[in-house]
Structure formats: C-alpha cells, structure tokens
C-alpha positions in Angstrom: 116.3 190.3 71.3 115.0 187.0 69.9 114.1 184.1 72.2 116.1 180.9 71.5 115.0 177.6 72.9 117.3 174.6 72.9 114.9 171.6 73.4 114.7 168.1 72.1 112.7 164.9 72.3 113.7 162.8 75.3 114.7 159.2 74.6 115.4 157.0 77.7 117.7 154.0 77.4 119.3 151.5 79.8 121.0 149.3 77.1 122.5 149.7 73.7 119.9 150.9 71.1 119.0 153.3 68.4 118.6 156.9 69.7 117.3 158.2 66.4 116.7 156.5 63.0 116.3 159.8 61.2 118.8 162.6 60.9 118.9 165.3 63.5 121.1 166.7 66.3 122.0 165.4 69.7 121.8 168.2 72.2 123.1 166.2 75.1 122.1 163.6 77.6 121.0 163.3 81.3 122.5 160.4 83.3 119.8 159.4 85.8 122.0 156.7 87.4 125.2 154.8 86.7 127.4 152.1 88.1 130.5 152.2 85.9 128.3 152.9 82.9 129.9 153.9 79.5 128.6 155.3 76.2 130.0 155.2 72.6 128.1 157.3 70.0 127.7 156.0 66.4 126.2 157.9 63.4 124.9 156.7 60.0 123.3 153.4 59.0 119.9 154.6 60.2 121.2 154.8 63.7 122.2 151.1 63.9 125.2 149.7 65.8 127.1 149.4 62.4 127.4 153.2 62.1 130.6 155.0 62.4 131.9 155.7 66.0 132.2 159.4 66.6 133.3 159.3 70.2 135.6 157.3 72.3 134.3 155.5 75.3 132.7 158.0 77.6 132.3 157.4 81.3 129.6 160.0 82.0 128.8 161.7 85.3 125.3 161.8 86.8 123.3 164.9 85.6 123.1 166.7 82.3 126.1 166.4 79.9 126.1 168.7 76.8 127.1 166.8 73.7 126.1 168.9 70.7 126.5 166.7 67.6 124.9 166.4 64.2 123.7 163.0 63.3 122.6 163.2 59.6 122.1 159.4 59.2 120.7 158.6 62.7 122.3 158.0 66.0 123.1 154.9 68.1 124.3 154.6 71.7 126.4 151.6 72.7 126.0 151.4 76.4 128.2 149.3 78.7 128.0 148.7 82.4 124.9 149.9 84.2 123.5 153.2 82.9 120.1 154.8 82.9 120.4 157.8 80.5 118.0 160.1 78.7 119.1 161.6 75.4 117.7 164.8 73.9 117.4 164.8 70.1 116.3 167.7 67.9 114.8 166.7 64.6 116.8 167.6 61.5 
C-alpha cells in the first residue's frame, strides 16, 4: 500500500490578501480565531481581488475546514470581520 501525504504550505492571513500568485490547489484552512469573520475565495488574475469568485460568503468555524479547490491562476481570500486564518496550499 502506498503512503499518501496531503500537505501544503501554510499562509497565515488576518485581512484580505493573495493566498497564492501561482497555480496550485487549496487543501483547506485552519481558523485560529474569529469574531463574525467571513471568507470569499477568488481564482485567476494571479491571485488578485479581481479574480473570479468561486465561493459564496463563508462564515467558517474555528478549527480545520477542508476546502479542496484547484486554483490554476492563483488564489485570493477576501476576509471580512475579524478572522485569523491559515490556508494550506499545494503547489501546482
């Protein structure tokens, strides 16, 4: 039986920003703390806020949240409210 590891580079954010400029895959994210925090994921445009929204507004719970998603043109997270979150990105 082969060993399979699902791991990615951690990127911590507390405000809207590029998660990854290059293509890759989002494995998920870990919410460290939140006070009515929200996330909207966007892809394309080298991970800028002008990319295409690929999620609605997510109100995440504290802890790890799986969100397997391909982001061939980069990934951006638009963060609202108060949110400390670490994203896990696998290079593409």
